[in-house]
TORMI-72828 format. One line per 10 residues: their letters; for each residue x, y, z of N, C-alpha, C, CB. Coordinates in Angstrom, 2 decimals, decimal comma. Glycine has a CB too. Layout:
<rs>
a> X Y Z X Y Z X Y Z X Y Z | ... .
</rs>
This chain:
<rs>
mdlaqtials> 292,49 214,82 107,24 292,65 215,59 105,82 292,07 216,90 106,07 291,84 214,87 104,49 | 292,75 217,80 104,72 292,30 219,26 104,70 291,08 219,23 104,02 293,29 220,27 104,02 | 290,61 220,34 104,03 289,31 220,50 103,17 289,08 220,18 101,66 289,01 221,80 103,23 | 290,98 220,64 100,63 290,85 220,44 99,56 290,77 218,50 99,21 291,98 221,35 98,98 | 291,55 217,86 100,15 291,62 216,60 100,14 290,29 215,79 100,11 292,37 216,32 101,16 | 289,43 216,56 101,23 287,90 215,68 101,31 287,30 215,92 99,88 286,63 216,36 102,65 | 287,02 217,42 99,46 286,37 217,63 98,61 286,97 216,28 97,67 286,46 219,13 98,19 | 288,29 216,45 97,21 288,67 215,50 95,85 288,73 213,79 95,89 290,24 215,95 95,40 | 288,28 213,65 97,32 287,94 211,97 97,74 286,27 212,21 97,78 288,75 211,29 99,63 | 285,77 213,20 98,01 284,28 213,19 97,51 283,79 212,83 96,20 283,80 214,38 97,62 .
aglawasglr> 283,98 213,76 94,89 284,25 214,24 94,30 284,92 213,41 93,21 284,63 215,00 94,87 | 286,02 212,58 93,70 286,49 211,50 92,61 286,02 210,45 92,79 287,80 211,21 92,48 | 285,48 209,77 94,12 284,74 208,77 94,31 283,33 208,29 93,79 284,72 208,85 95,31 | 283,04 209,99 93,44 281,47 209,93 92,58 282,18 209,68 91,14 280,27 211,70 92,61 | 282,72 210,65 91,39 283,52 210,61 89,62 283,80 209,36 88,96 285,10 211,25 89,54 | 284,49 208,45 89,54 284,96 207,12 89,29 283,97 205,92 88,89 285,64 206,76 90,48 | 283,28 206,02 90,24 282,32 205,50 90,08 280,93 205,10 89,23 282,30 205,77 90,65 | 281,35 206,81 88,28 280,21 206,55 87,59 280,72 205,50 85,98 279,47 208,25 87,28 | 282,08 205,50 86,52 282,86 205,07 85,03 282,87 203,30 85,38 284,92 205,96 84,79 | 283,41 203,11 86,61 283,37 201,67 86,85 283,68 201,68 88,98 284,97 200,74 85,57 .
lylvvflaga> 282,11 201,44 89,24 281,76 201,35 90,42 282,73 200,10 91,33 280,23 201,12 90,30 | 282,99 198,88 90,93 283,23 197,95 91,22 284,57 198,41 91,74 282,99 197,03 90,31 | 285,36 198,34 90,86 286,86 198,92 91,08 287,43 199,76 91,73 287,29 199,27 90,32 | 286,01 201,10 91,83 287,11 202,43 92,37 286,16 201,69 93,96 286,79 204,91 91,55 | 285,39 201,27 94,38 285,38 200,35 95,93 286,34 199,70 96,00 284,32 199,32 96,25 | 286,58 198,52 95,35 287,78 197,63 95,67 289,32 198,05 95,38 287,57 196,42 94,92 | 289,49 199,19 94,80 290,79 199,96 95,28 290,92 201,17 96,40 291,29 200,56 94,09 | 289,84 201,68 96,95 289,90 202,52 97,85 290,01 201,41 99,39 288,54 203,60 97,62 | 289,11 200,47 99,22 289,12 199,44 100,19 290,14 198,49 100,02 287,93 198,80 100,23 | 291,06 198,40 99,33 292,56 197,82 99,40 293,14 198,76 99,91 293,30 197,40 98,15 .
lshlgylhlp> 293,69 199,40 98,69 294,13 200,97 99,61 294,29 201,32 100,79 293,40 201,88 99,55 | 293,02 201,48 100,97 292,85 201,82 102,90 293,44 200,72 104,08 290,98 201,84 103,36 | 293,11 199,44 102,91 293,49 198,55 103,91 295,01 198,03 104,63 292,96 197,59 103,40 | 295,60 198,68 103,17 296,86 198,48 102,93 297,65 199,84 103,70 297,05 198,30 101,30 | 296,92 200,81 104,02 297,12 202,37 104,67 297,76 202,85 103,88 297,78 202,66 105,99 | 297,82 202,97 102,44 297,71 204,26 100,91 296,90 205,33 101,33 296,81 203,66 99,28 | 295,53 204,88 101,65 294,75 205,84 101,34 293,83 205,74 102,81 294,00 205,59 99,82 | 294,00 207,36 103,46 293,25 207,14 104,87 291,50 207,74 104,57 294,23 208,26 106,32 | 290,84 206,95 105,19 289,42 207,13 104,58 288,69 207,54 105,98 288,72 205,58 103,73 | 287,53 208,17 105,60 286,78 208,27 107,13 286,46 207,50 107,80 285,81 208,72 107,29 .
atlavlqhpl> 286,04 207,47 108,88 285,46 206,14 108,94 283,80 206,04 109,19 286,23 205,42 110,09 | 283,35 206,94 108,33 282,27 206,91 107,74 282,62 205,88 106,41 281,79 208,40 107,47 | 283,48 205,66 106,16 283,86 204,95 104,84 284,74 203,92 104,91 284,43 205,80 103,92 | 284,99 203,49 106,51 286,16 202,48 106,71 285,54 200,78 106,14 286,62 202,51 108,66 | 284,04 200,64 106,18 283,53 199,78 105,67 284,27 198,67 104,56 282,61 200,44 105,29 | 284,85 200,05 103,19 285,09 199,87 102,29 286,57 198,70 102,91 285,10 201,27 101,45 | 287,07 198,99 103,59 288,74 198,17 104,12 288,25 196,69 104,47 289,65 199,00 105,92 | 286,75 196,04 104,90 286,46 194,41 105,47 286,77 193,92 104,06 284,63 193,88 106,17 | 287,10 192,73 104,61 287,87 191,93 103,67 286,69 191,50 102,94 288,83 190,73 104,28 | 285,44 191,17 103,38 284,48 190,81 102,85 283,92 191,87 101,30 283,59 190,72 104,09 .
vigvagvmal> 284,09 193,43 101,66 283,61 194,22 100,93 284,86 194,64 99,84 282,99 195,28 101,79 | 286,19 193,94 100,11 286,57 193,69 98,87 287,00 192,85 98,08 287,04 194,13 98,71 | 286,80 191,70 98,89 286,49 190,86 98,08 285,15 190,52 96,83 286,58 190,18 98,89 | 284,13 191,25 97,55 282,79 191,19 96,91 283,23 191,93 95,65 281,47 191,91 97,78 | 284,01 192,92 95,92 284,49 194,88 94,70 285,11 194,13 93,95 285,82 196,64 95,32 | 286,09 193,27 94,43 287,14 192,33 93,00 286,39 191,48 92,61 288,64 191,38 93,33 | 285,47 190,88 92,86 284,86 190,02 92,14 283,85 190,51 90,89 284,22 189,30 93,09 | 283,40 191,53 91,21 282,33 192,57 90,70 282,87 193,16 89,60 281,92 193,69 91,70 | 284,59 193,77 89,88 285,45 194,73 89,17 285,37 193,54 87,79 287,24 195,19 90,07 | 286,15 191,99 88,63 286,27 191,14 87,33 285,42 190,82 86,57 286,66 190,15 87,45 .
aeliadkvpa> 283,69 190,77 86,63 283,05 190,74 85,69 282,68 191,74 84,99 282,33 190,22 85,90 | 283,09 193,31 85,32 282,48 194,40 84,89 283,66 194,37 83,54 282,35 195,81 86,11 | 285,06 193,75 84,14 286,04 194,35 83,19 285,84 193,60 81,62 287,67 194,09 83,86 | 285,36 192,18 82,05 284,95 191,47 81,10 283,56 191,51 80,63 285,26 190,39 81,40 | 282,30 192,31 81,19 281,05 192,32 80,61 281,71 193,70 79,52 279,53 192,59 81,87 | 282,75 194,79 79,68 282,70 195,90 79,18 283,69 195,62 77,79 283,12 197,01 80,28 | 284,17 194,17 77,56 284,38 194,29 76,60 283,83 193,59 75,36 285,26 194,27 76,78 | 282,62 193,35 75,84 281,66 192,48 74,94 281,00 193,50 74,34 280,64 191,42 75,65 | 281,05 194,23 72,81 280,23 194,97 72,42 278,62 194,74 72,20 280,77 195,26 71,50 | 277,72 195,94 72,25 276,81 195,43 72,67 276,16 195,10 74,22 277,02 194,65 72,10 .
fdslwdsvqt> 276,97 193,87 74,74 276,23 193,44 76,01 276,95 194,60 77,01 276,53 191,60 76,52 | 278,15 195,57 76,58 278,46 196,47 77,38 277,34 197,31 77,93 279,34 197,16 76,79 | 276,72 197,53 76,53 275,06 198,48 76,38 274,39 198,21 77,99 273,61 197,55 74,80 | 274,19 197,41 77,38 273,05 196,08 78,67 273,81 196,30 79,76 273,00 193,90 78,36 | 274,47 196,07 79,89 275,05 196,04 81,63 275,24 197,79 81,58 277,04 194,86 82,05 | 275,61 198,83 80,95 275,47 200,20 81,61 274,02 200,30 82,28 275,67 201,43 80,47 | 273,07 199,85 81,12 271,66 200,66 81,59 271,16 199,69 82,56 270,41 200,98 80,30 | 271,67 198,26 83,31 271,38 198,07 84,46 272,04 198,91 85,19 271,51 196,94 84,78 | 273,11 199,25 85,31 274,28 199,75 86,03 273,85 201,45 86,19 275,83 199,41 85,08 | 273,48 202,02 85,74 272,79 202,99 85,89 271,73 203,11 87,31 272,18 203,00 84,66 .
firipagall> 270,83 201,67 87,47 270,33 201,74 88,92 271,08 201,39 90,35 269,28 200,92 88,91 | 272,78 200,97 89,96 273,32 201,01 91,06 274,80 202,45 91,23 273,75 199,37 91,16 | 275,21 201,97 90,00 276,19 203,00 90,11 275,95 204,94 90,40 276,83 202,71 88,76 | 274,67 204,52 90,21 274,32 206,85 90,66 274,55 206,88 92,08 272,07 207,80 90,47 | 273,07 205,46 92,48 273,19 205,85 94,38 274,21 205,43 94,77 272,15 205,20 95,50 | 275,32 204,24 94,51 275,93 204,26 95,36 277,57 205,24 95,27 275,87 202,90 95,55 | 277,24 205,90 93,65 278,02 207,21 94,12 277,53 208,41 94,69 278,62 207,69 93,15 | 276,46 208,39 94,56 275,84 209,40 96,21 276,44 209,28 97,27 274,43 209,09 96,88 | 276,11 208,60 97,90 276,20 207,48 98,79 277,94 207,86 99,20 275,77 205,76 97,93 | 278,99 206,99 98,13 279,98 207,72 98,58 280,50 209,05 98,35 280,71 207,13 98,43 .
aafalgevdp> 279,77 209,68 97,90 280,49 211,20 98,01 280,05 211,80 99,38 279,96 212,36 96,68 | 278,87 210,93 99,63 278,31 211,94 101,15 279,00 211,27 102,36 276,30 211,88 101,54 | 279,66 210,17 102,08 280,37 209,74 103,05 281,99 209,92 103,13 280,01 208,50 103,07 | 281,89 210,64 102,16 283,35 210,85 101,90 283,61 212,09 102,69 283,74 211,02 100,30 | 282,78 212,72 102,66 283,23 214,06 104,21 283,27 213,33 105,70 281,62 215,57 104,51 | 282,60 212,47 106,45 283,34 211,97 107,31 282,03 212,32 108,02 284,85 212,46 107,66 | 281,86 212,48 109,47 282,09 212,60 110,88 281,34 214,66 110,28 284,37 212,09 111,69 | 280,44 214,58 109,69 280,00 216,00 109,49 277,95 216,34 109,77 280,59 216,32 107,62 | 277,75 217,52 109,78 276,38 217,61 109,96 275,67 216,91 109,10 275,96 218,80 109,93 | 274,81 217,13 109,01 274,18 215,87 108,34 273,57 216,87 106,73 272,57 214,96 109,64 .
awmvaaglig> 273,51 217,49 106,94 272,79 218,90 105,43 274,23 219,08 104,85 271,92 221,13 106,15 | 275,55 218,61 105,30 276,72 218,95 104,03 276,73 217,33 103,65 278,65 219,78 104,61 | 276,05 216,31 104,53 276,17 215,14 103,96 275,16 214,73 102,66 276,03 214,27 105,07 | 273,96 215,40 102,96 272,93 215,41 101,83 273,79 216,07 100,23 271,44 216,59 102,44 | 274,28 217,10 101,01 274,17 217,66 100,00 275,42 217,61 98,96 273,80 218,82 100,40 | 276,25 217,05 99,75 277,78 215,99 98,93 276,68 215,31 98,55 279,33 214,90 99,95 | 275,99 214,33 98,81 275,24 213,31 98,13 274,24 213,71 96,81 274,42 212,70 99,24 | 273,64 214,80 96,98 273,23 215,45 95,48 274,11 216,07 94,59 272,31 216,48 95,60 | 275,30 216,45 95,24 276,45 217,19 94,37 276,92 215,36 93,59 278,10 218,32 95,71 | 277,25 214,58 94,65 278,25 213,25 94,02 277,17 212,32 92,95 278,91 211,97 95,63 .
gtitagthfa> 275,72 212,22 93,58 275,44 211,80 92,54 275,19 211,92 91,36 275,05 211,54 92,66 | 275,28 213,36 91,37 274,85 214,12 89,72 276,24 213,98 89,13 274,25 216,12 89,68 | 277,19 213,73 89,51 278,63 214,04 88,99 278,64 212,73 88,51 279,93 214,54 90,05 | 278,39 211,12 89,37 278,12 209,77 88,96 277,12 210,04 88,14 277,80 208,75 89,99 | 276,04 210,59 87,96 274,98 210,50 86,94 275,67 211,36 85,18 273,41 211,49 87,82 | 276,11 212,08 85,58 277,24 213,00 84,27 277,68 212,08 83,89 278,54 214,11 84,57 | 278,58 211,52 84,72 279,76 210,78 84,10 279,44 209,93 83,75 280,77 210,46 84,66 | 278,20 209,04 84,11 277,76 207,45 83,62 277,05 207,39 82,19 276,59 206,76 84,76 | 275,83 208,80 82,32 275,57 209,03 80,87 276,63 209,24 80,11 274,77 210,06 80,64 | 277,58 210,01 80,04 278,16 210,17 78,90 278,80 209,25 78,58 278,78 211,08 78,80 .
kaggrlaina> 279,26 207,60 79,60 280,39 207,02 79,14 279,41 206,17 78,48 281,57 206,45 80,13 | 278,45 205,99 78,92 276,76 205,06 78,46 276,51 205,59 77,09 275,04 205,53 79,60 | 276,53 206,42 76,59 276,44 207,51 75,68 277,43 206,97 74,78 276,70 208,99 76,26 | 278,32 207,62 74,69 280,24 207,43 74,06 280,05 205,90 73,83 281,97 207,83 75,56 | 279,94 204,73 74,89 279,96 203,43 74,39 278,51 202,94 73,14 279,94 202,51 75,89 | 277,26 203,39 73,18 276,21 203,48 72,68 277,01 203,69 71,33 275,18 204,48 73,30 | 277,18 205,34 71,24 278,17 205,41 69,99 278,53 204,32 68,63 279,38 205,52 70,66 | 279,47 203,68 70,25 281,17 203,18 69,81 280,50 201,70 69,10 282,68 202,83 71,59 | 279,24 201,29 70,02 279,46 199,77 69,74 278,17 199,95 67,80 278,53 198,35 71,75 | 278,04 200,89 67,66 277,23 200,96 66,33 278,27 200,66 65,11 276,48 202,53 66,13 .
spepfsnwla> 279,36 200,86 65,79 280,71 200,59 64,78 280,82 198,99 64,59 282,34 201,22 65,56 | 280,58 198,72 63,15 281,27 197,04 63,06 282,44 196,04 63,71 281,71 196,95 61,91 | 283,40 196,98 64,12 284,45 196,40 64,45 284,70 196,42 66,04 285,46 196,99 63,69 | 285,52 195,38 66,39 285,53 195,41 67,95 286,40 196,13 68,90 285,70 194,23 68,33 | 287,76 196,85 68,10 288,37 197,05 68,24 288,16 198,85 68,85 288,90 196,44 67,32 | 287,10 199,84 68,67 287,48 200,44 69,35 286,44 200,50 70,86 287,76 201,50 68,54 | 285,33 199,40 70,77 285,11 199,34 72,01 286,07 198,42 73,02 283,83 198,98 72,03 | 287,25 197,95 72,62 288,23 197,78 73,79 288,86 198,71 73,73 289,07 196,72 73,89 | 288,87 199,48 73,02 289,91 200,64 73,64 289,27 201,47 74,12 290,83 201,38 72,80 | 288,53 202,04 74,02 286,86 202,53 75,25 287,53 202,20 76,34 284,98 201,45 75,23 .
sfgeegmvlg> 286,94 200,60 76,55 287,01 200,05 77,78 287,98 200,02 78,57 286,75 199,08 77,75 | 289,63 199,99 78,22 290,73 200,07 78,19 290,88 201,45 79,03 291,21 199,92 76,85 | 290,33 202,52 78,21 290,38 203,95 78,42 289,87 204,30 79,80 289,59 204,68 77,36 | 288,95 203,68 80,06 287,63 204,19 81,34 288,64 203,45 82,14 285,54 203,51 81,36 | 288,75 202,69 82,14 289,73 202,18 83,24 291,03 202,91 83,62 290,16 200,89 82,85 | 291,67 203,51 82,76 292,76 203,84 82,57 292,22 205,27 83,31 293,36 203,67 81,06 | 291,45 205,68 83,16 290,71 207,15 83,67 291,30 206,83 85,18 288,59 207,33 83,51 | 290,26 205,90 85,42 290,06 205,46 87,01 291,38 205,72 87,68 289,65 203,78 87,23 | 291,67 204,64 87,55 293,47 204,56 87,63 294,02 205,63 88,05 294,27 204,36 86,30 | 294,13 206,60 86,98 294,89 208,11 87,14 293,82 208,98 87,32 295,82 208,68 85,82 .
glwamlaspl> 293,39 208,57 87,72 292,11 209,80 87,92 292,02 209,69 89,50 290,29 209,39 87,02 | 291,94 208,27 89,93 292,17 208,25 91,62 293,96 208,34 92,04 291,44 206,48 92,31 | 294,79 208,48 91,37 295,94 208,37 91,74 296,48 210,54 91,77 296,77 207,05 90,44 | 295,61 210,61 90,91 295,69 212,62 91,09 294,73 213,07 92,12 295,10 213,68 89,48 | 293,64 212,27 92,34 292,77 212,41 93,32 294,03 212,42 94,66 291,49 211,08 93,26 | 294,79 211,71 95,07 295,88 211,11 95,87 296,76 212,26 96,04 296,62 209,85 95,20 | 297,52 212,20 94,57 298,54 213,01 94,79 298,39 214,09 94,70 299,38 212,86 94,24 | 297,55 215,02 94,34 297,49 216,60 94,11 295,69 216,94 94,14 298,36 217,07 92,32 | 294,94 216,76 94,60 293,80 217,08 95,31 293,27 218,11 94,46 294,03 217,49 96,75 | 294,20 219,42 94,47 293,28 220,55 93,14 293,52 220,64 91,83 293,43 222,03 93,29 .
vflgllavfl> 295,00 219,33 91,29 294,60 219,56 90,39 293,59 218,47 89,77 295,57 219,91 89,83 | 293,42 217,08 90,53 292,26 216,27 90,49 290,86 217,32 89,88 292,05 215,61 92,19 | 290,68 218,00 90,93 289,55 219,28 90,52 289,36 219,81 89,58 289,59 220,29 91,01 | 290,49 220,68 89,42 289,99 221,17 88,11 290,51 220,05 86,41 290,78 222,95 88,11 | 291,73 218,94 87,05 290,76 218,20 85,52 289,37 217,67 85,66 291,49 216,74 84,88 | 288,86 217,16 87,49 287,40 216,91 86,66 286,50 217,99 86,14 286,47 216,20 87,51 | 286,83 219,54 86,43 285,90 219,81 86,28 285,96 220,11 83,99 285,68 221,06 87,61 | 287,49 220,09 83,64 287,29 219,75 82,89 286,67 218,75 81,67 287,70 219,98 83,13 | 286,58 217,85 82,66 285,58 216,22 82,62 284,67 216,67 82,53 285,42 215,08 83,77 | 284,01 217,46 83,45 282,83 217,45 83,36 282,06 218,42 82,48 282,51 217,48 84,46 .
viagfvlvrv> 282,87 219,68 81,90 282,48 220,31 80,54 282,01 219,48 79,04 283,72 221,08 80,23 | 283,34 218,16 79,24 283,62 217,36 77,85 282,26 216,51 78,38 285,46 216,34 77,55 | 281,97 215,87 79,32 281,15 215,42 79,35 279,58 215,73 79,17 281,49 215,10 80,03 | 279,41 217,33 79,40 277,90 217,70 78,94 278,25 217,92 77,94 277,02 218,76 79,49 | 279,02 218,32 76,66 279,17 218,20 75,72 278,79 216,41 74,68 280,38 218,80 75,92 | 279,20 215,97 75,44 279,35 214,75 75,02 277,53 214,21 75,13 280,63 213,91 76,09 | 277,04 214,34 76,05 275,59 214,47 76,63 274,69 215,26 75,86 275,57 215,07 77,96 | 275,19 216,20 75,21 274,61 217,14 74,41 274,12 216,42 73,27 275,51 218,21 74,06 | 275,30 215,80 72,29 275,39 215,19 71,50 274,55 213,55 71,01 276,47 215,31 71,70 | 275,00 213,01 72,49 274,40 211,75 72,31 272,67 212,26 72,08 274,77 210,66 73,76 .
wgllgrllrr> 272,12 212,92 73,04 270,66 213,26 73,12 270,60 213,95 71,65 270,19 214,33 74,54 | 270,83 214,54 71,01 270,65 214,96 69,67 270,92 213,71 68,74 271,59 216,19 69,35 | 271,51 213,04 68,93 271,63 211,94 68,60 270,58 210,57 68,51 272,47 211,86 69,23 | 269,76 210,89 70,03 268,71 210,10 70,32 267,43 210,52 69,58 268,54 210,09 71,72 | 267,82 211,85 69,35 266,51 212,49 69,12 266,44 212,36 67,39 266,46 214,24 69,80 | 267,49 212,26 66,65 267,30 212,09 65,31 267,21 210,58 65,14 268,40 212,76 64,48 | 267,51 209,56 65,75 267,00 208,52 65,11 265,37 207,96 65,89 268,26 207,40 65,15 | 264,96 208,63 67,06 263,45 208,49 67,32 262,51 209,17 65,93 263,09 209,42 68,89 | 263,26 210,51 65,97 262,35 210,67 65,00 262,12 210,27 63,27 262,35 211,76 65,14 | 263,20 208,92 63,01 263,61 208,60 61,75 262,10 206,92 62,15 265,98 208,31 61,51 .
v> 262,46 206,73 63,48 261,10 205,34 64,05 260,38 206,09 63,75 260,72 204,62 65,72 .
</rs>
C-alpha cells in the first residue's frame, strides 16, 4: 500500500466510524475476507467470521435504531463512548507495523476526525428530530448510510479524491458543530 492509500484508509475508517461504526467494521472485514480490500496485519482481525458476524448484527440494529426519531439521538449519545475510541483505534491500526509514535499520532488524529463526524451527525440529527414529521429523519439516516458506502468506495478507488472530499466534509462538519453549539446555547439560556 502506498502512502496516500494508507492515509486514506486510516482517515476513511475514522471518518466513517463517526457515522456508522458497525457498518464500517462489517464492510472492511467482509471486503478484506473476500479479497477486495487489503488490510494491514494489524487490522486482520476484522476478517474473522465472528467479528464480521457481530458487526453485521450490530449494523442491522443500528440501521433500525437510526430510523426511529428521538431514539436515534439516544442511540447516538450512547455511541459517543463507542464510536470515538473505536475510530481512533481503527485509524491507528490502519497504519500497519510502524513506529508506535506514528500509531499514537494517527489515533489522535483519527479520534478527532471520528469525534467531529460523530458530533456533527448527532447534532444534525438532534435538530432534525425537532421536526414533527418522520421523513426527514429517514432521509438523513439513508443519506448517512449512502455517505459511508460512497466514502469507502472513493477511499478505495481514488485515495487522493477521497482525502480532498474529506477535507471539504470536515469544514462543513465544523460549520454544523458551530451552529449546533449556538443552538444549544440559546436553548440553555431560555431554560
